[in-house]
PAZAPA-4460 file (N, C-alpha, C; in steps of 0.05 Angstrom, whole numbers, plus 32768, in hexadecimal, padded with zeros to 4 digits):
% residues 217
    n_x    n_y    n_z   ca_x   ca_y   ca_z    c_x    c_y    c_z   seq   type   mol
   8011   7FE8   8000   8000   8000   8000   8012   8019   8000     1      X     A
   800C   802B   7FEE   801C   8044   7FEC   800F   805A   7FFC     2      X     A
   8020   806C   8007   8016   8082   8018   8017   809C   8008     3      X     A
   8000   80AA   8009   7FFE   80C5   7FFD   7FFB   80D8   8015     4      X     A
   800C   80EC   8016   800C   80FF   802C   8005   811B   8021     5      X     A
   7FF1   8128   802C   7FEA   8143   8025   7FF5   8156   803A     6      X     A
   8003   816B   8030   800F   817F   8041   8006   819B   8038     7      X     A
   8005   81AE   804B   7FFF   81C9   8043   7FF3   81D9   805A     8      X     A
   7FE3   81ED   8053   7FD8   81FF   8067   7FBA   81F8   806C     9      X     A
   7FAA   820C   8072   7F8E   8207   8079   7F7E   81FC   8062    10      X     A
   7F86   8202   8049   7F78   81F8   8032   7F7A   81D9   8031    11      X     A
   7F90   81CF   8039   7F94   81B2   803B   7F8A   81A7   8056    12      X     A
   7F8F   81B5   806B   7F85   81AE   8086   7F67   81AA   8086    13      X     A
   7F59   81BE   807D   7F3B   81BC   8079   7F2D   81B1   8092    14      X     A
   7F36   81BA   80AA   7F29   81B2   80C2   7F2E   8195   80CB    15      X     A
   7F44   818A   80C4   7F49   816E   80CB   7F4C   816A   80E9    16      X     A
   7F46   8153   80F3   7F49   814C   810F   7F65   8142   8114    17      X     A
   7F73   814F   8126   7F8F   814A   812A   7F97   8135   813E    18      X     A
   7F84   812A   814D   7F8A   8118   8162   7F8F   80FB   8159    19      X     A
   7F89   80F5   8140   7F8D   80DA   8136   7F90   80DA   8118    20      X     A
   7F9C   80C5   810D   7F9E   80C2   80F0   7F89   80AE   80E7    21      X     A
   7F74   80AA   80F7   7F60   8097   80EF   7F54   809E   80D4    22      X     A
   7F4F   808A   80C4   7F46   808E   80A8   7F2F   80A2   80A6    23      X     A
   7F1C   80A1   80B8   7F03   80B0   80B4   7F03   80CB   80C2    24      X     A
   7F18   80D2   80D1   7F17   80EB   80E1   7F2D   80FF   80DB    25      X     A
   7F42   80F7   80CD   7F59   8108   80CC   7F5D   8117   80B2    26      X     A
   7F4A   8115   809F   7F4E   8120   8085   7F44   813D   8082    27      X     A
   7F33   8146   8094   7F27   8161   8090   7F11   815F   807B    28      X     A
   7F07   8176   8073   7EF0   8177   8060   7EF7   8182   8045    29      X     A
   7F10   8181   803D   7F19   818E   8024   7F21   817A   800E    30      X     A
   7F32   8184   7FFC   7F3A   8174   7FE5   7F48   815A   7FEC    31      X     A
   7F58   8158   8002   7F63   813E   8009   7F4E   8129   800F    32      X     A
   7F38   8131   801C   7F23   811E   8022   7F15   8115   8008    33      X     A
   7F11   8128   7FF5   7F04   8121   7FDC   7F16   810D   7FCC    34      X     A
   7F30   8112   7FCD   7F43   8101   7FBF   7F45   80E5   7FCC    35      X     A
   7F44   80E5   7FE7   7F45   80CC   7FF5   7F2C   80BB   7FEE    36      X     A
   7F15   80C7   7FED   7EFD   80B9   7FE6   7EFF   80AD   7FCA    37      X     A
   7F09   80BD   7FB8   7F0B   80B4   7F9C   7F1F   809D   7F99    38      X     A
   7F36   80A0   7FA6   7F4B   808C   7FA4   7F43   8072   7FB2    39      X     A
   7F36   8074   7FC9   7F2D   805C   7FD7   7F17   804E   7FC7    40      X     A
   7F08   805D   7FB7   7EF3   8050   7FA7   7EFE   8043   7F8E    41      X     A
   7F10   8052   7F81   7F1A   8048   7F67   7F32   8034   7F6B    42      X     A
   7F40   8036   7F81   7F58   8026   7F86   7F57   801A   7FA2    43      X     A
   7F45   8009   7FA8   7F42   7FFE   7FC4   7F5C   7FF2   7FCD    44      X     A
   7F64   7FF9   7FE6   7F7B   7FED   7FF4   7F96   7FF3   7FE7    45      X     A
   7F97   8007   7FD5   7FB0   800D   7FC8   7FBF   8024   7FD5    46      X     A
   7FAF   8036   7FE3   7FBC   804E   7FEE   7FB4   8053   800B    47      X     A
   7FC8   805B   801B   7FC4   8066   8036   7FC7   8084   8033    48      X     A
   7FB3   8093   803B   7FB2   80B0   8035   7FB1   80C0   804F    49      X     A
   7FC4   80D3   8051   7FC7   80E2   806A   7FC6   8100   8064    50      X     A
   7FB9   810F   8075   7FB8   812C   8073   7FC7   8138   808B    51      X     A
   7FDC   8147   8086   7FEB   8155   809B   7FEC   8173   8096    52      X     A
   7FD9   817E   8087   7FD8   819B   8084   7FD3   81A9   809E    53      X     A
   7FDE   81C0   80A2   7FDA   81D0   80BA   7FD2   81EC   80B4    54      X     A
   7FBA   81F4   80BE   7FB0   820E   80B9   7FC4   8224   80C2    55      X     A
   7FC8   8237   80B1   7FDA   824D   80B7   7FF7   8249   80AE    56      X     A
   7FFD   8232   80A4   8019   822C   809D   8023   823D   8085    57      X     A
   803C   8244   8087   804C   8250   8071   8061   823B   8069    58      X     A
   8070   8240   8055   8084   822D   804C   8098   8227   8063    59      X     A
   809F   823C   8073   80B2   8237   8088   80A7   8224   809E    60      X     A
   808D   8224   80A1   8080   8213   80B5   8080   81F6   80AB    61      X     A
   807B   81F2   8091   807C   81D7   8086   8099   81CC   8088    62      X     A
   80AC   81DE   8082   80C8   81D5   8084   80CF   81CE   80A1    63      X     A
   80C5   81DD   80B5   80CC   81D8   80D1   80C1   81BD   80DB    64      X     A
   80AB   81B4   80D0   80A0   819A   80D9   80A5   8184   80C4    65      X     A
   80B9   8187   80B4   80BF   8174   809E   80C3   8158   80A9    66      X     A
   80D3   8154   80BD   80D8   8139   80C7   80BF   812C   80D3    67      X     A
   80B2   813B   80E5   809B   812F   80F3   8084   8129   80E0    68      X     A
   807E   813C   80CE   8065   813A   80BF   8069   8132   80A1    69      X     A
   8082   812D   8099   8086   8123   807E   8099   810A   807F    70      X     A
   80B1   810E   8087   80C5   80F8   8085   80BD   80E0   8095    71      X     A
   80B4   80E5   80AE   80AD   80CE   80BF   8095   80BE   80B5    72      X     A
   8085   80CA   80A4   806E   80BC   8099   8074   80AC   8080    73      X     A
   808C   80B0   8075   8096   80A0   805E   8083   809F   8047    74      X     A
   807B   80B6   803D   8068   80B5   8026   8074   80AC   800C    75      X     A
   8063   80A0   7FFC   806B   809A   7FE0   8065   80B1   7FCE    76      X     A
   8050   80C0   7FD5   8048   80D8   7FC7   8044   80EF   7FDB    77      X     A
   8051   8105   7FD7   804E   811C   7FE8   8042   8133   7FD8    78      X     A
   802A   813C   7FE1   801C   8152   7FD4   801E   816B   7FE6    79      X     A
   8027   8181   7FDB   802B   819A   7FEB   801C   81B1   7FDD    80      X     A
   800B   81BF   7FED   7FFF   81D8   7FE4   8005   81ED   7FFA    81      X     A
   8016   8200   7FF3   801E   8214   8006   8024   822E   7FF7    82      X     A
   8021   8245   8004   8029   825E   7FF8   8018   8276   7FFE    83      X     A
   7FFE   8273   8002   7FED   828A   8005   7FF2   8297   8021    84      X     A
   7FF8   8287   8035   7FFD   8293   8050   8018   82A2   8050    85      X     A
   802A   829B   803F   8043   82A9   803D   803F   82C6   8034    86      X     A
   8028   82CA   8026   8020   82E5   801F   800D   82F1   8034    87      X     A
   7FF9   82E2   803B   7FE4   82EC   804D   7FF0   82F5   8068    88      X     A
   8002   82E5   8073   800E   82EC   808D   8020   8304   808C    89      X     A
   8025   830E   8074   8035   8326   8071   8025   8340   8071    90      X     A
   800A   833D   8072   7FF8   8353   8071   7FEE   835A   808D    91      X     A
   7FEE   8374   8093   7FE4   837C   80AD   7FF9   8389   80BE    92      X     A
   7FF2   838D   80D8   8004   839C   80EA   801A   838B   80F6    93      X     A
   8018   8371   80F5   802D   8360   8100   8035   834B   80EC    94      X     A
   8042   8354   80D6   8047   8342   80BF   805A   832B   80C6    95      X     A
   8054   8314   80BB   8064   82FC   80C0   8064   82EA   80A7    96      X     A
   8064   82F7   8090   8064   82E9   8077   8080   82DF   806F    97      X     A
   8081   82D2   8058   809A   82C8   804D   809E   82D4   8031    98      X     A
   80B3   82E3   802E   80B8   82F0   8014   80BB   82DB   7FFE    99      X     A
   80B5   82E4   7FE5   80B5   82D1   7FCF   80CF   82C3   7FCB   100      X     A
   80E5   82D1   7FCD   80FF   82C5   7FC9   8106   82B0   7FDF   101      X     A
   80FE   82B7   7FF8   8103   82A4   800E   80F0   828D   800B   102      X     A
   80D7   8291   8003   80C4   827C   7FFE   80D0   8267   7FEB   103      X     A
   80DC   8270   7FD5   80E8   825E   7FC2   8100   8250   7FCD   104      X     A
   8110   825E   7FDC   8128   8252   7FE7   8121   823C   7FFB   105      X     A
   810D   8241   800D   8106   822D   8020   80F8   8215   8013   106      X     A
   80E7   821B   7FFF   80DA   8205   7FF0   80EF   81F3   7FE3   107      X     A
   8102   8200   7FD7   8118   81F1   7FCA   8127   81E0   7FDF   108      X     A
   812D   81EC   7FF6   813B   81DD   800B   812A   81C5   8014   109      X     A
   8110   81CA   8018   80FE   81B5   8020   80FF   819D   800E   110      X     A
   80FB   81A2   7FF4   80FB   818C   7FE1   8116   817F   7FDE   111      X     A
   812B   818F   7FDF   8146   8183   7FDE   814B   8170   7FF4   112      X     A
   8144   8178   800C   8149   8167   8024   8136   814F   8023   113      X     A
   811E   8153   801B   810B   813D   801A   8114   8128   8005   114      X     A
   811F   8132   7FEF   8129   811F   7FDA   813F   810E   7FE5   115      X     A
   8150   8119   7FF6   8166   8109   8002   815A   80F4   8015   116      X     A
   8146   80FC   8024   813B   80EA   8038   8125   80D7   802E   117      X     A
   8118   80DF   8018   8103   80CF   800D   8108   80CC   7FEF   118      X     A
   811C   80BE   7FE7   8125   80BD   7FCB   8111   80B2   7FB8   119      X     A
   80FE   80A2   7FC1   80EA   8096   7FAF   80CF   80A3   7FB0   120      X     A
   80CD   80B9   7FBE   80B3   80C7   7FC1   80AE   80D9   7FA8   121      X     A
   8095   80D9   7F9F   808C   80EB   7F8A   8082   8105   7F97   122      X     A
   808C   811C   7F8E   8082   8136   7F98   806C   8141   7F85   123      X     A
   8056   814A   7F91   8041   8157   7F81   803D   8173   7F8D   124      X     A
   8045   8187   7F7E   8044   81A2   7F87   802C   81B0   7F7B   125      X     A
   801B   81BB   7F8D   8003   81C9   7F84   8009   81E7   7F84   126      X     A
   7FFE   81F5   7F70   8001   8211   7F6C   7FF0   8221   7F80   127      X     A
   7FFB   8233   7F90   7FEA   8244   7FA0   7FDA   8257   7F8F   128      X     A
   7FC3   8260   7F99   7FB0   826F   7F89   7FA1   8283   7F9B   129      X     A
   7F94   8296   7F8E   7F84   82AA   7F9D   7F6F   82B6   7F8B   130      X     A
   7F59   82BE   7F96   7F43   82CC   7F87   7F3A   82E3   7F98   131      X     A
   7F2C   82F6   7F8C   7F20   830C   7F9B   7F0B   8301   7FAF   132      X     A
   7F0C   830A   7FC7   7EF9   8300   7FDB   7EFC   8310   7FF5   133      X     A
   7EEB   830A   8009   7EEB   831A   8022   7F06   831B   8030   134      X     A
   7F17   8306   802D   7F31   8306   803B   7F47   8313   802A   135      X     A
   7F42   8317   8010   7F57   8320   7FFE   7F53   833B   7FF2   136      X     A
   7F3B   8345   7FF3   7F36   8360   7FE7   7F3E   8376   7FFB   137      X     A
   7F45   838D   7FF0   7F4E   83A3   8000   7F38   83AE   8011   138      X     A
   7F3F   83B9   8028   7F2C   83C7   803A   7F39   83DF   8046   139      X     A
   7F2C   83ED   8057   7F37   8405   8063   7F50   8400   8072   140      X     A
   7F51   83EA   8080   7F68   83E3   8090   7F80   83DB   807F   141      X     A
   7F7B   83CE   8069   7F90   83C5   8057   7F89   83CC   803A   142      X     A
   7F8D   83E5   8032   7F84   83EE   8018   7F93   83E0   8000   143      X     A
   7FAA   83D4   8006   7FB9   83C7   7FF1   7FB7   83A8   7FF2   144      X     A
   7FA4   839E   8001   7FA2   8381   8006   7FA0   8372   7FEC   145      X     A
   7F8D   8379   7FDA   7F8A   836A   7FC1   7FA2   836C   7FAF   146      X     A
   7FAD   8384   7FAE   7FC5   8387   7F9E   7FDC   8375   7FA7   147      X     A
   7FDE   8372   7FC2   7FF2   8361   7FCD   7FED   8343   7FC6   148      X     A
   7FD4   833B   7FCB   7FCD   831F   7FC5   7FD1   8319   7FA7   149      X     A
   7FC7   832B   7F96   7FC6   8325   7F7A   7FE1   8326   7F6D   150      X     A
   7FF4   8333   7F79   8010   8334   7F6E   8022   8320   7F7C   151      X     A
   801E   831C   7F96   8031   830C   7FA5   802B   82EE   7FA4   152      X     A
   8012   82E6   7FA4   800C   82CA   7FA1   8016   82BE   7F87   153      X     A
   8013   82CC   7F70   801F   82C2   7F58   803D   82BE   7F59   154      X     A
   804A   82CF   7F69   8067   82CB   7F6C   806D   82B1   7F7A   155      X     A
   805D   82AA   7F8F   8061   8290   7F9C   8059   8279   7F8A   156      X     A
   8045   827D   7F79   803D   8269   7F66   8054   8263   7F52   157      X     A
   8060   8278   7F48   8076   8275   7F35   808E   8267   7F42   158      X     A
   8093   826E   7F5B   80A8   8261   7F6A   80A3   8244   7F6E   159      X     A
   808A   823D   7F75   8083   8221   7F78   8087   8211   7F5F   160      X     A
   8080   821D   7F48   8084   8210   7F2E   80A2   820C   7F28   161      X     A
   80B2   8220   7F2E   80CF   821D   7F29   80DB   8208   7F3B   162      X     A
   80D3   8207   7F54   80DD   81F2   7F66   80D4   81D7   7F5D   163      X     A
   80BB   81D4   7F55   80B1   81BB   7F4B   80C1   81B2   7F33   164      X     A
   80C6   81C4   7F20   80D6   81BD   7F09   80F2   81B5   7F10   165      X     A
   80FE   81C3   7F22   811A   81BE   7F2A   811C   81A2   7F36   166      X     A
   8108   819A   7F45   8109   8180   7F52   80FA   816A   7F44   167      X     A
   80F3   8170   7F2A   80E6   815D   7F19   80CD   8152   7F26   168      X     A
   80BD   8164   7F32   80A5   815D   7F40   808C   8163   7F2F   169      X     A
   8077   8155   7F35   805D   815B   7F28   8053   8176   7F32   170      X     A
   8045   8185   7F20   803B   819F   7F27   801E   81A0   7F20   171      X     A
   800D   81AB   7F32   7FF1   81AD   7F2E   7FEA   81CB   7F2B   172      X     A
   7FE5   81D5   7F13   7FDD   81F1   7F10   7FC0   81F6   7F19   173      X     A
   7FBC   820B   7F27   7FA1   8210   7F32   7F96   822C   7F2D   174      X     A
   7FA8   8240   7F2B   7F9E   825C   7F29   7F8E   8260   7F0F   175      X     A
   7F98   8257   7EF8   7F89   825B   7EDF   7F6E   824C   7EE0   176      X     A
   7F6E   8235   7EEC   7F56   8226   7EEF   7F41   8235   7EFF   177      X     A
   7F49   8241   7F16   7F36   8250   7F26   7F2D   826A   7F17   178      X     A
   7F40   8276   7F09   7F39   828E   7EF9   7F23   8287   7EE5   179      X     A
   7F26   8271   7ED7   7F12   8268   7EC3   7EF8   8261   7ED1   180      X     A
   7EF9   8255   7EE8   7EE0   824F   7EF6   7ED0   8267   7EFD   181      X     A
   7EDE   827E   7F01   7ED0   8297   7F08   7EC1   82A2   7EF0   182      X     A
   7EC4   8297   7ED9   7EB4   829F   7EC2   7E98   8293   7EC3   183      X     A
   7E94   827F   7ED4   7E7A   8271   7ED6   7E6D   8276   7EF1   184      X     A
   7E7C   8280   7F05   7E70   8286   7F1F   7E82   829A   7F2E   185      X     A
   7E77   82A8   7F41   7E86   82BC   7F50   7E9E   82AF   7F5E   186      X     A
   7EB4   82BE   7F63   7ECB   82B3   7F70   7EC5   82A5   7F8B   187      X     A
   7EB2   82B1   7F9A   7EAC   82A5   7FB4   7E9D   828A   7FB2   188      X     A
   7E94   8283   7F9A   7E88   8269   7F96   7E9E   8254   7F98   189      X     A
   7EB6   825B   7F90   7ECD   8249   7F90   7EDF   824B   7FA8   190      X     A
   7EE5   8264   7FB0   7EF5   826A   7FC8   7EE5   827D   7FD9   191      X     A
   7EDC   8273   7FF0   7EC7   8282   7FFF   7ED1   829D   8009   192      X     A
   7EEB   82A0   800D   7EF5   82BA   8016   7F0C   82C4   8004   193      X     A
   7F10   82B7   7FED   7F26   82BE   7FDB   7F3E   82AC   7FDF   194      X     A
   7F3E   829C   7FF5   7F55   828A   7FFB   7F4B   826E   7FFF   195      X     A
   7F37   826A   8011   7F2F   824F   8019   7F19   8245   8007   196      X     A
   7F1C   822D   7FFC   7F09   8223   7FE9   7EEE   821B   7FF6   197      X     A
   7ED9   821E   7FE7   7EBF   8213   7FEE   7EC0   81F5   7FE6   198      X     A
   7EAA   81E7   7FEA   7EA9   81CB   7FE1   7EAF   81C9   7FC4   199      X     A
   7EA4   81DC   7FB4   7EA9   81DB   7F97   7EC6   81E1   7F91   200      X     A
   7ED2   81F3   7FA0   7EEE   81F9   7F9C   7F00   81E1   7FA2   201      X     A
   7EFA   81D4   7FB8   7F0A   81BC   7FBF   7F07   81A6   7FAA   202      X     A
   7EEF   81A3   7F9F   7EEB   8190   7F89   7EFC   8197   7F71   203      X     A
   7EFD   81B1   7F6B   7F0E   81BA   7F54   7F2B   81B2   7F59   204      X     A
   7F35   81B7   7F71   7F51   81B0   7F77   7F55   8191   7F74   205      X     A
   7F42   8182   7F7F   7F44   8165   7F7E   7F45   815B   7F61   206      X     A
   7F35   8167   7F50   7F35   815E   7F34   7F50   8164   7F26   207      X     A
   7F5B   817C   7F2C   7F75   8183   7F1F   7F8B   8171   7F2A   208      X     A
   7F8A   816C   7F44   7F9E   815B   7F51   7F9D   813F   7F45   209      X     A
   7F85   8134   7F41   7F82   8119   7F37   7F8D   8117   7F1A   210      X     A
   7F89   812C   7F0A   7F94   812B   7EEF   7FB2   8127   7EEF   211      X     A
   7FC0   8135   7F02   7FDD   8132   7F04   7FE5   8117   7F10   212      X     A
   7FD7   8110   7F25   7FDE   80F6   7F32   7FDC   80DF   7F1F   213      X     A
   7FC8   80DF   7F0E   7FC4   80C9   7EFB   7FDB   80C6   7EE8   214      X     A
   7FEB   80DB   7EE4   8002   80D9   7ED2   801A   80CC   7EE1   215      X     A
   8018   80C9   7EFB   802E   80BF   7F0B   802B   80A1   7F11   216      X     A
   8013   8096   7F10   800E   807B   7F18   800B   8068   7F00   217      X     A
***
């Protein structure tokens, strides 16, 4: 049985229960759960699927828990979606974001070290994304909020793609997909606040992830 590990921030976390890795309680309510349901249906007994996303994480946080939450789990496939908090946490009166160049440097370090420790693991890198919404649009307190999100998140997306290419990893593009989805429904239909997916948004991510995964198996 092969292990698929999902890593990332709140988009991946999706309210998962942290006290156990039990099959029915630890996946949260987002795209990892949808993918687990699909894989368990189509490929019974072939995959052990784990979600270790942590709400609020930036790339430096994923790097800091690399041994505990990645290496020790010995995944055969590692899926990572990270980047929006590296921008979001830099907005406001007490900024704690991660600059684009440092984001790329740490991401590169993460995959380099993981490749040494998990030489047979497939990496699946998901593109960070953003849409206009209550959490991302400018307001009186942060008049440049949308400008920051709309310029800085693409920088993290481009960095994620470069790192994926460098390490010969699979890459799941998501921003263009969400932009196209907004031609058929309002942005908040897909991302409820401009960052966190709705049920429909999580399904969109799951579909794009599965397209890439199917090329690896």
